[in-house]
All heavy atoms as an XYZ file, in Angstrom:
761
protein
N      15.878     -5.623      5.645
C      16.264     -4.521      4.726
C      15.867     -3.203      5.338
O      14.759     -3.020      5.773
C      15.576     -4.726      3.403
C      15.905     -3.599      2.413
S      15.250     -3.909      0.772
C      13.546     -3.419      0.991
N      16.808     -2.290      5.390
C      16.566     -0.965      5.932
C      15.765     -0.134      4.943
O      16.087     -0.120      3.766
C      17.892     -0.274      6.223
C      17.775      1.094      6.874
C      17.165      1.033      8.255
O      17.293      0.062      8.956
O      16.545      2.000      8.679
N      14.752      0.587      5.410
C      13.890      1.414      4.561
C      14.523      2.782      4.509
O      14.817      3.417      5.562
C      12.467      1.461      5.113
C      11.905      0.067      5.124
C      11.612      2.433      4.270
C      10.569     -0.005      5.738
N      14.748      3.360      3.271
C      15.327      4.652      3.152
C      14.517      5.731      3.892
O      13.321      5.620      4.063
C      15.246      4.954      1.665
C      15.224      3.585      1.043
C      14.444      2.707      1.996
N      15.147      6.798      4.356
C      14.558      7.758      5.172
C      13.253      8.419      4.667
O      12.308      8.521      5.436
C      15.615      8.886      5.494
O      15.068      9.854      6.314
N      13.191      8.921      3.411
C      11.951      9.488      2.957
C      10.770      8.452      3.001
O       9.626      8.835      3.340
C      12.167      9.925      1.526
C      13.657     10.060      1.444
C      14.258      9.063      2.432
N      11.082      7.198      2.674
C       9.985      6.191      2.762
C       9.656      5.880      4.207
O       8.475      5.666      4.526
C      10.448      4.893      2.068
C      10.587      5.053      0.553
S      11.348      3.662     -0.306
C      10.198      2.373      0.018
N      10.648      5.883      5.096
C      10.350      5.677      6.500
C       9.434      6.751      7.074
O       8.423      6.497      7.759
C      11.694      5.646      7.279
C      11.595      5.643      8.727
C      11.002      4.504      9.500
N      10.837      3.232      8.866
C       9.768      2.420      8.994
N       8.730      2.795      9.755
N       9.745      1.292      8.420
N       9.671      8.016      6.646
C       8.801      9.144      7.113
C       7.363      8.877      6.656
O       6.473      9.076      7.452
C       9.356     10.436      6.553
O      10.672     10.648      7.015
C       8.517     11.583      7.037
N       7.198      8.519      5.385
C       5.880      8.278      4.933
C       5.225      7.091      5.636
O       4.024      7.171      6.001
C       5.915      8.001      3.417
S       4.300      7.778      2.673
N       5.913      6.021      5.849
C       5.425      4.845      6.543
C       5.047      5.176      7.971
O       4.037      4.765      8.539
C       6.397      3.676      6.533
C       6.526      2.930      5.215
C       7.635      1.923      5.358
C       5.293      2.235      4.847
N       5.843      6.039      8.651
C       5.547      6.491      9.992
C       4.202      7.207     10.078
O       3.411      7.015     10.989
C       6.624      7.337     10.576
C       7.903      6.586     10.887
O       7.828      5.356     10.935
O       8.994      7.241     11.038
N       3.989      8.080      9.086
C       2.661      8.824      9.033
C       1.542      7.872      8.829
O       0.469      8.020      9.474
C       2.694      9.836      7.920
C       3.617     11.030      8.168
C       3.596     12.004      7.002
C       4.557     13.114      7.186
N       4.650     13.935      6.031
N       1.696      6.862      7.949
C       0.616      5.859      7.689
C       0.369      5.094      8.911
O      -0.785      4.914      9.272
C       1.084      4.976      6.570
C       1.149      5.698      5.221
C       0.175      3.732      6.406
C       1.861      5.016      4.088
N       1.382      4.644      9.659
C       1.181      3.773     10.836
C       0.581      4.608     11.976
O      -0.080      3.993     12.904
C       2.510      3.185     11.235
C       3.009      2.176     10.218
C       4.421      1.655     10.508
O       5.054      2.161     11.380
N       4.830      0.657      9.728
N       0.697      5.898     12.023
C       0.105      6.664     13.158
C      -1.347      6.963     12.939
O      -2.027      7.368     13.906
C       0.918      8.002     13.299
C       2.293      7.749     13.868
C       3.066      9.026     14.042
C       4.460      8.781     14.535
N       5.305      9.899     14.511
N      -1.848      6.778     11.744
C      -3.279      7.046     11.516
C      -4.180      6.081     12.280
O      -3.888      4.923     12.409
C      -3.598      6.865     10.019
C      -2.992      8.044      9.163
C      -3.806      8.136      7.929
C      -3.300      9.386      7.200
N      -4.155     10.488      7.390
N      -5.212      6.666     12.901
C      -6.125      5.770     13.630
C      -7.161      5.203     12.706
O      -7.477      5.774     11.650
C      -6.823      6.582     14.749
O      -7.546      7.615     14.161
N      -7.682      3.990     13.057
C      -8.703      3.391     12.277
C     -10.059      3.611     12.843
O     -10.185      4.053     13.978
C      -8.471      1.837     12.222
O      -8.508      1.358     13.566
C      -7.134      1.526     11.575
N     -11.124      3.396     12.038
C     -12.452      3.635     12.443
C     -12.950      2.612     13.471
O     -13.787      2.893     14.307
C     -13.401      3.663     11.267
C     -13.150      4.753     10.235
C     -13.962      4.621      9.035
C     -13.355      6.130     10.876
N     -12.490      1.432     13.376
C     -12.850      0.348     14.295
C     -11.749     -0.649     14.435
O     -10.872     -0.681     13.559
C     -14.110     -0.336     13.802
N     -11.718     -1.434     15.452
C     -10.634     -2.353     15.722
C     -10.585     -3.392     14.613
O      -9.517     -3.918     14.296
C     -10.832     -3.080     17.060
C     -10.515     -2.161     18.225
O      -9.781     -1.182     17.986
O     -11.030     -2.440     19.297
N     -11.689     -3.678     13.913
C     -11.714     -4.695     12.887
C     -11.130     -4.181     11.553
O     -10.797     -4.949     10.661
C     -13.111     -5.290     12.627
C     -14.061     -4.229     12.185
C     -13.612     -6.041     13.834
C     -15.384     -4.746     11.643
N     -11.061     -2.913     11.433
C     -10.532     -2.307     10.231
C      -9.026     -2.512     10.170
O      -8.317     -2.304     11.188
C     -10.809     -0.836     10.141
C     -12.368     -0.531     10.074
S     -13.170     -1.358      8.639
C     -12.478     -0.492      7.319
N      -8.493     -2.815      9.047
C      -7.072     -2.984      8.818
C      -6.427     -1.679      8.465
O      -7.086     -0.790      8.053
C      -6.817     -4.074      7.770
C      -7.398     -5.414      8.124
C      -6.982     -6.419      7.010
C      -7.607     -7.717      7.126
N      -7.565     -8.473      8.256
N      -5.121     -1.628      8.615
C      -4.399     -0.467      8.159
C      -3.411     -0.861      7.115
O      -3.135     -2.079      6.866
C      -3.669      0.246      9.340
O      -2.636     -0.544      9.846
N      -2.812      0.094      6.475
C      -1.856     -0.143      5.394
C      -0.657     -0.969      5.881
O      -0.185     -1.831      5.137
C      -1.368      1.216      4.849
C      -0.635      1.184      3.529
C      -1.554      0.556      2.403
C      -0.291      2.565      3.075
N      -0.276     -0.862      7.157
C       0.831     -1.626      7.697
C       0.511     -3.109      7.839
O       1.458     -3.855      8.054
C       1.289     -1.082      9.035
C       0.318     -1.219     10.157
C       0.816     -0.598     11.420
C      -0.242     -0.822     12.507
N       0.185     -0.234     13.751
N      -0.778     -3.479      7.666
C      -1.152     -4.876      7.735
C      -0.923     -5.640      6.411
O      -1.186     -6.869      6.336
C      -2.653     -5.086      8.144
C      -2.920     -4.520      9.522
O      -2.102     -4.859     10.356
O      -3.895     -3.876      9.722
N      -0.395     -4.979      5.417
C      -0.246     -5.563      4.090
C       1.121     -5.460      3.530
O       1.879     -4.520      3.810
C      -1.207     -4.868      3.106
C      -2.640     -5.121      3.370
C      -3.414     -4.259      4.119
C      -3.252     -6.300      2.910
C      -4.728     -4.441      4.404
C      -4.586     -6.560      3.198
C      -5.333     -5.619      3.926
O      -6.620     -5.880      4.202
N       1.506     -6.412      2.683
C       2.724     -6.392      1.920
C       2.528     -5.382      0.782
O       1.513     -5.377      0.140
C       3.116     -7.716      1.354
C       3.520     -8.709      2.400
C       3.708    -10.070      1.803
C       3.867    -11.132      2.837
N       2.596    -11.423      3.512
N       3.433     -4.458      0.593
C       3.371     -3.529     -0.456
C       4.536     -3.834     -1.490
O       5.663     -3.999     -1.091
C       3.586     -2.106      0.038
C       2.491     -1.784      1.069
C       3.630     -1.057     -1.081
C       2.700     -0.442      1.780
N       4.136     -3.971     -2.744
C       5.112     -4.141     -3.791
C       5.438     -2.784     -4.343
O       4.503     -2.069     -4.740
C       4.563     -5.103     -4.888
C       4.028     -6.403     -4.321
C       5.609     -5.308     -6.008
C       5.075     -7.279     -3.628
N       6.707     -2.555     -4.489
C       7.183     -1.253     -5.065
C       8.173     -1.615     -6.195
O       9.133     -2.263     -5.949
C       7.884     -0.469     -3.971
C       8.369      0.924     -4.354
C       7.267      1.838     -4.744
C       9.087      1.537     -3.127
N       7.792     -1.196     -7.417
C       8.663     -1.561     -8.583
C       8.682     -0.470     -9.599
O       7.746      0.397     -9.637
C       8.150     -2.837     -9.199
C       6.762     -2.695     -9.781
C       6.416     -3.959    -10.669
N       5.071     -3.772    -11.202
C       4.786     -3.073    -12.274
N       5.707     -2.356    -12.938
N       3.589     -3.070    -12.738
N       9.709     -0.480    -10.470
C       9.776      0.560    -11.550
C       8.681      0.184    -12.594
O       8.377     -0.994    -12.782
C      11.184      0.398    -12.073
C      11.707     -0.841    -11.517
C      10.934     -1.290    -10.408
N       8.148      1.178    -13.232
C       7.164      0.969    -14.272
C       7.847      1.192    -15.624
O       8.957      1.685    -15.724
C       5.975      1.879    -14.079
C       4.667      1.313    -14.672
O       4.704      0.223    -15.190
O       3.645      2.044    -14.557
N       7.130      0.849    -16.698
C       7.758      0.889    -17.982
C       8.132      2.276    -18.463
O       9.037      2.509    -19.228
C       6.762      0.304    -19.045
C       6.535     -1.164    -18.835
O       7.375     -1.859    -18.198
O       5.454     -1.615    -19.275
N       7.436      3.295    -17.971
C       7.640      4.702    -18.445
C       8.605      5.489    -17.595
O       8.615      6.735    -17.629
C       6.325      5.386    -18.596
C       5.572      5.515    -17.243
O       6.082      5.071    -16.248
N       4.369      6.086    -17.313
N       9.366      4.811    -16.722
C      10.326      5.534    -15.889
C       9.768      6.030    -14.575
O      10.511      6.592    -13.775
N       8.510      5.752    -14.321
C       7.926      6.119    -13.040
C       7.915      4.812    -12.122
O       8.553      3.840    -12.543
C       6.466      6.581    -13.177
O       5.694      5.463    -13.775
C       6.407      7.813    -14.029
N       7.309      4.880    -10.997
C       7.284      3.759    -10.061
C       5.852      3.467     -9.714
O       5.004      4.378     -9.658
C       8.113      4.018     -8.804
C       9.561      4.152     -9.147
C      10.111      5.361     -9.584
C      10.417      3.062     -9.030
C      11.466      5.424     -9.886
C      11.709      3.163     -9.327
C      12.290      4.306     -9.809
N       5.550      2.237     -9.426
C       4.240      1.814     -8.989
C       4.331      1.083     -7.641
O       5.244      0.306     -7.413
C       3.504      0.928    -10.036
C       4.278     -0.351    -10.279
C       2.069      0.677     -9.641
N       3.432      1.418     -6.725
C       3.274      0.702     -5.442
C       1.908      0.136     -5.442
O       0.940      0.779     -5.782
C       3.432      1.738     -4.265
N       1.865     -1.107     -5.018
C       0.554     -1.780     -4.926
C       0.450     -2.843     -3.831
O       1.458     -3.333     -3.373
C       0.110     -2.323     -6.307
C       0.953     -3.474     -6.801
C       0.518     -4.772     -6.608
C       2.147     -3.255     -7.496
C       1.336     -5.836     -7.104
C       2.869     -4.279     -7.969
C       2.473     -5.621     -7.787
O       3.257     -6.572     -8.234
N      -0.749     -3.120     -3.479
C      -1.011     -4.156     -2.521
C      -1.665     -5.307     -3.213
O      -2.842     -5.197     -3.666
C      -1.958     -3.657     -1.348
C      -1.294     -2.482     -0.627
C      -2.333     -4.790     -0.393
C      -2.177     -1.785      0.422
N      -0.983     -6.410     -3.362
C      -1.568     -7.592     -4.150
C      -2.870     -8.112     -3.593
O      -3.689     -8.583     -4.377
C      -0.446     -8.647     -4.095
C       0.796     -7.870     -3.745
C       0.396     -6.670     -2.886
N      -3.085     -7.960     -2.251
C      -4.244     -8.521     -1.653
C      -5.539     -7.725     -1.954
O      -6.613     -8.254     -1.782
C      -4.094     -8.671     -0.139
N      -5.407     -6.474     -2.367
C      -6.553     -5.628     -2.514
C      -6.649     -5.171     -3.988
O      -5.857     -4.346     -4.434
C      -6.483     -4.405     -1.566
C      -6.325     -4.799     -0.139
C      -7.732     -3.528     -1.745
C      -6.068     -3.756      0.806
N      -7.656     -5.668     -4.637
C      -7.812     -5.299     -6.025
C      -8.007     -3.802     -6.231
O      -8.740     -3.184     -5.525
C      -9.110     -6.013     -6.588
C      -9.346     -5.796     -7.997
C     -10.607     -6.543     -8.512
C     -10.856     -6.193    -10.001
N     -12.083     -6.864    -10.457
N      -7.247     -3.201     -7.147
C      -7.318     -1.823     -7.435
C      -6.498     -0.917     -6.548
O      -6.510      0.308     -6.678
N      -5.839     -1.470     -5.593
C      -5.060     -0.623     -4.604
C      -3.631     -0.467     -5.130
O      -2.721     -1.227     -4.793
C      -5.039     -1.292     -3.231
S      -4.521     -0.074     -1.929
N      -3.466      0.562     -5.975
C      -2.139      0.842     -6.547
C      -2.046      2.319     -6.806
O      -3.021      3.010     -6.943
C      -1.968      0.079     -7.877
C      -3.044      0.258     -8.865
N      -4.144     -0.593     -8.883
C      -3.268      1.200     -9.793
C      -5.016     -0.174     -9.854
N      -4.447      0.914    -10.426
N      -0.766      2.798     -6.882
C      -0.509      4.225     -7.091
C       0.810      4.374     -7.786
O       1.689      3.537     -7.667
C      -0.486      4.971     -5.788
N       0.977      5.446     -8.600
C       2.211      5.736     -9.273
C       2.857      6.990     -8.739
O       2.195      7.851     -8.118
C       1.900      5.941    -10.761
C       1.604      4.709    -11.535
C       2.530      3.932    -12.189
C       0.381      4.002    -11.618
N       1.907      2.820    -12.715
C       0.570      2.857    -12.402
C      -0.893      4.294    -11.151
C      -0.475      1.964    -12.713
C      -1.928      3.422    -11.455
C      -1.714      2.286    -12.241
N       4.143      7.154     -9.007
C       4.919      8.316     -8.595
C       6.138      8.411     -9.475
O       6.577      7.451    -10.042
N       6.719      9.610     -9.468
C       7.938      9.862    -10.173
C       9.127      9.209     -9.474
O      10.150      8.860    -10.120
C       8.188     11.336    -10.314
C       7.178     12.148    -11.124
C       7.288     11.774    -12.578
O       8.391     11.557    -13.114
O       6.196     11.660    -13.259
N       9.008      8.963     -8.172
C      10.030      8.334     -7.371
C       9.388      7.197     -6.569
O       8.124      7.173     -6.405
C      10.660      9.353     -6.423
O       9.678      9.742     -5.443
C      11.264     10.525     -7.096
N      10.170      6.259     -6.108
C       9.603      5.158     -5.229
C       8.875      5.800     -4.020
O       7.760      5.308     -3.592
C      10.804      4.367     -4.807
C      11.844      4.653     -5.799
C      11.581      6.048     -6.282
N       9.453      6.805     -3.417
C       8.832      7.441     -2.251
C       7.510      8.039     -2.546
O       6.555      7.937     -1.788
C       9.782      8.532     -1.655
C      11.116      7.990     -1.197
C      12.163      7.852     -2.271
O      11.941      8.232     -3.415
O      13.217      7.289     -1.963
N       7.401      8.743     -3.710
C       6.160      9.333     -4.119
C       5.075      8.287     -4.375
O       3.900      8.448     -3.961
C       6.345     10.243     -5.352
C       5.115     10.981     -5.773
C       5.383     11.829     -7.014
O       6.443     12.358     -7.186
O       4.421     11.979     -7.809
N       5.441      7.215     -4.991
C       4.450      6.097     -5.322
C       3.935      5.544     -3.967
O       2.756      5.317     -3.797
C       5.093      5.045     -6.125
N       4.818      5.346     -3.006
C       4.418      4.786     -1.720
C       3.509      5.755     -1.002
O       2.473      5.359     -0.429
C       5.704      4.518     -0.904
C       5.448      3.837      0.452
C       4.753      2.519      0.311
C       6.725      3.689      1.169
N       3.875      7.023     -0.976
C       3.027      7.993     -0.290
C       1.669      8.203     -0.971
O       0.658      8.382     -0.297
C       3.731      9.311     -0.201
S       5.028      9.368      1.056
N       1.633      8.042     -2.318
C       0.322      8.190     -3.017
C      -0.574      6.926     -2.761
O      -1.800      7.010     -3.004
C       0.619      8.306     -4.491
C       1.225      9.642     -4.894
C       0.335     10.807     -4.648
O      -0.864     10.710     -4.823
O       0.866     11.874     -4.245
N       0.032      5.805     -2.333
C      -0.786      4.621     -2.066
C      -1.738      4.838     -0.831
O      -2.803      4.257     -0.810
C       0.186      3.486     -1.804
C      -0.510      2.064     -1.693
C      -1.202      1.705     -2.989
C       0.565      1.065     -1.345
N      -1.324      5.675      0.101
C      -2.130      5.830      1.339
C      -3.551      6.336      1.025
O      -4.511      5.812      1.523
C      -1.402      6.773      2.304
C      -2.069      6.780      3.677
O      -2.478      5.740      4.143
N      -2.126      7.968      4.269
N      -3.697      7.455      0.267
C      -5.084      7.874     -0.019
C      -5.909      6.884     -0.843
O      -7.119      6.751     -0.647
C      -4.957      9.175     -0.809
C      -3.513      9.371     -1.115
C      -2.716      8.382     -0.266
N      -5.273      6.113     -1.671
C      -5.977      5.034     -2.417
C      -6.466      3.990     -1.442
O      -7.574      3.575     -1.539
C      -5.037      4.408     -3.506
C      -5.729      3.232     -4.182
C      -4.612      5.474     -4.541
N      -5.607      3.563     -0.540
C      -5.939      2.600      0.444
C      -7.126      3.082      1.282
O      -8.129      2.336      1.532
C      -4.725      2.245      1.330
C      -5.107      1.284      2.468
C      -5.131     -0.086      2.257
C      -5.369      1.764      3.736
C      -5.435     -0.959      3.263
C      -5.697      0.911      4.758
C      -5.758     -0.494      4.535
N      -7.062      4.322      1.749
C      -8.117      4.914      2.576
C      -9.433      4.942      1.826
O     -10.518      4.705      2.407
C      -7.753      6.271      3.064
C      -6.641      6.234      4.103
C      -6.165      7.604      4.534
O      -6.492      8.584      3.906
O      -5.468      7.666      5.609
N      -9.415      5.299      0.497
C     -10.601      5.311     -0.306
C     -11.225      3.952     -0.396
O     -12.440      3.777     -0.257
C     -10.319      5.901     -1.678
C     -11.518      5.985     -2.558
S     -11.115      6.411     -4.248
C     -10.186      5.057     -4.828
N     -10.457      2.939     -0.701
C     -10.868      1.545     -0.768
C     -11.434      1.084      0.566
O     -12.478      0.484      0.595
C      -9.814      0.663     -1.336
C      -9.514      1.031     -2.834
C     -10.189     -0.801     -1.216
C      -8.324      0.237     -3.438
N     -10.773      1.391      1.590
C     -11.174      1.040      2.933
C     -12.581      1.607      3.210
O     -13.471      1.004      3.758
C     -10.155      1.409      3.984
C     -10.545      0.999      5.423
C      -9.491      1.440      6.383
O      -9.086      2.595      6.384
N      -9.043      0.502      7.284
N     -12.788      2.844      2.867
C     -14.051      3.586      3.077
C     -15.159      2.880      2.269
O     -16.313      2.672      2.755
C     -13.916      4.977      2.697
C     -15.085      5.864      3.106
C     -14.816      7.359      2.880
O     -13.775      7.882      3.344
O     -15.631      7.952      2.084
N     -14.837      2.492      0.972
C     -15.778      1.758      0.205
C     -16.211      0.479      0.834
O     -17.407      0.133      0.879
C     -15.267      1.568     -1.200
C     -15.170      2.806     -2.042
C     -14.449      2.560     -3.364
O     -14.033      1.366     -3.690
O     -14.285      3.529     -4.136
N     -15.233     -0.282      1.324
C     -15.601     -1.551      2.014
C     -16.469     -1.322      3.240
O     -17.377     -1.988      3.435
C     -14.247     -2.218      2.447
C     -13.682     -3.161      1.421
C     -13.035     -2.699      0.298
C     -13.769     -4.527      1.571
C     -12.489     -3.533     -0.655
C     -13.220     -5.415      0.639
C     -12.575     -4.866     -0.464
O     -12.061     -5.772     -1.392
N     -16.116     -0.257      4.010
C     -16.890      0.011      5.168
C     -18.346      0.404      4.819
O     -19.289     -0.103      5.487
C     -16.226      1.201      5.949
C     -16.879      1.615      7.237
C     -16.764      0.463      8.297
C     -16.162      2.787      7.836
N     -18.513      1.205      3.824
C     -19.856      1.613      3.335
C     -20.667      0.322      2.945
O     -21.885      0.349      3.036
C     -19.744      2.616      2.222
C     -19.294      4.045      2.708
C     -19.050      4.944      1.581
O     -19.237      4.596      0.410
O     -18.661      6.087      1.833
N     -20.019     -0.628      2.345
C     -20.674     -1.846      1.905
C     -20.795     -2.892      3.005
O     -21.289     -3.994      2.773
C     -19.919     -2.370      0.685
C     -19.930     -1.496     -0.533
C     -19.063     -2.015     -1.664
O     -18.489     -3.092     -1.526
O     -18.940     -1.219     -2.672
N     -20.309     -2.551      4.197
C     -20.390     -3.510      5.301
C     -19.419     -4.674      5.180
O     -19.607     -5.674      5.821
N     -18.312     -4.480      4.476
C     -17.302     -5.488      4.301
C     -16.089     -5.133      5.048
O     -15.848     -4.039      5.403
C     -16.949     -5.657      2.821
C     -18.059     -6.031      1.876
C     -17.487     -6.048      0.465
C     -18.566     -6.215     -0.585
N     -17.956     -6.207     -1.905
N     -15.279     -6.164      5.321
C     -13.929     -5.885      5.849
C     -12.922     -6.154      4.747
O     -13.155     -6.971      3.869
C     -13.596     -6.704      7.119
C     -13.669     -8.200      6.850
C     -14.526     -6.298      8.273
C     -13.161     -9.054      7.994
N     -11.770     -5.509      4.802
C     -10.708     -5.735      3.859
C     -10.196     -7.115      3.853
O     -10.209     -7.812      4.957
C      -9.547     -4.748      4.071
C      -9.858     -3.330      3.712
C      -8.747     -2.374      4.290
C     -10.053     -3.072      2.211
N      -9.738     -7.668      2.708
C      -9.235     -9.055      2.734
C      -7.966     -9.147      3.487
O      -7.259     -8.193      3.811
C      -9.019     -9.303      1.214
C      -8.813     -7.985      0.622
C      -9.669     -7.006      1.407
N      -7.665    -10.416      3.885
C      -6.377    -10.684      4.558
C      -5.246    -10.499      3.567
O      -5.449    -10.536      2.310
C      -6.328    -12.119      5.060
C      -7.293    -12.283      6.262
O      -7.568    -11.294      6.995
O      -7.782    -13.403      6.484
N      -4.023    -10.311      4.082
C      -2.865    -10.143      3.270
C      -2.630    -11.468      2.541
O      -3.147    -12.510      2.914
C      -1.699     -9.763      4.127
C      -0.507     -9.195      3.296
O      -0.730     -8.841      2.120
O       0.592     -9.125      3.843
N      -1.797    -11.474      1.500
C      -1.497    -12.695      0.744
C       0.010    -12.909      0.813
O       0.795    -12.000      1.080
C      -1.939    -12.538     -0.710
C      -3.429    -12.455     -0.822
C      -1.250    -11.359     -1.436
N       0.391    -14.123      0.516
C       1.787    -14.461      0.432
C       2.299    -14.013     -0.854
O       1.608    -14.103     -1.942
C       2.020    -15.968      0.593
C       1.787    -16.506      1.975
C       2.719    -16.001      2.954
O       3.944    -15.839      2.680
O       2.217    -15.600      4.060
N       3.519    -13.580     -0.930
C       4.150    -13.027     -2.176
C       5.449    -13.833     -2.418
O       6.277    -13.909     -1.477
C       4.394    -11.570     -2.131
C       5.138    -11.150     -3.333
C       3.095    -10.783     -1.945
N       5.636    -14.329     -3.558
C       6.831    -15.043     -3.953
C       7.569    -14.227     -4.976
O       6.990    -13.839     -5.978
C       6.583    -16.444     -4.486
O       5.819    -17.139     -3.479
C       7.870    -17.164     -4.838
N       8.833    -13.922     -4.790
C       9.675    -13.175     -5.705
C      10.648    -14.138     -6.339
O      11.337    -14.836     -5.641
C      10.377    -11.998     -5.025
C      11.245    -11.256     -5.970
C       9.356    -11.075     -4.338
N      10.715    -14.079     -7.634
C      11.732    -14.890     -8.329
C      12.237    -14.151     -9.520
O      11.537    -13.292    -10.033
C      11.252    -16.295     -8.652
C      10.238    -16.313     -9.751
C      10.586    -16.532    -11.093
C       8.891    -16.115     -9.454
C       9.626    -16.520    -12.105
C       7.917    -16.123    -10.453
C       8.297    -16.348    -11.718
N      13.382    -14.487    -10.024
C      13.930    -13.853    -11.191
C      13.996    -14.939    -12.307
O      14.508    -16.051    -12.097
C      15.345    -13.378    -10.965
C      15.386    -12.263     -9.957
N      15.100    -10.981    -10.217
C      15.632    -12.323     -8.596
C      15.163    -10.259     -9.150
N      15.516    -11.029     -8.102
N      13.422    -14.598    -13.445
C      13.455    -15.522    -14.594
C      14.898    -15.669    -15.093
O      15.637    -14.676    -15.033
C      12.561    -15.047    -15.690
N      15.305    -16.805    -15.498
C      16.655    -16.985    -16.001
C      16.689    -17.232    -17.460
O      15.772    -17.400    -18.120
C      17.332    -18.029    -15.277
O      16.560    -19.205    -15.160
């Protein structure tokens, strides 16, 4: 699936960020779920990392807002001497 241009720009910025150590993961190491929310906004989240979610008026804004949340959680893990969890498998299905 081709990623729309504004989202690609945001992802490119995220992928160019350097990490503090080789063992630290980056946002590109995780599956990101992007979906509409009940109130007309959008939510982006990483299922593998508890609390790693962000909202935005548009899908692009939600995705871009996820980066500082990820960095904050990564910093908390680092301060506690932990590494971020591995990514998880995600299954998508539609109820009938």
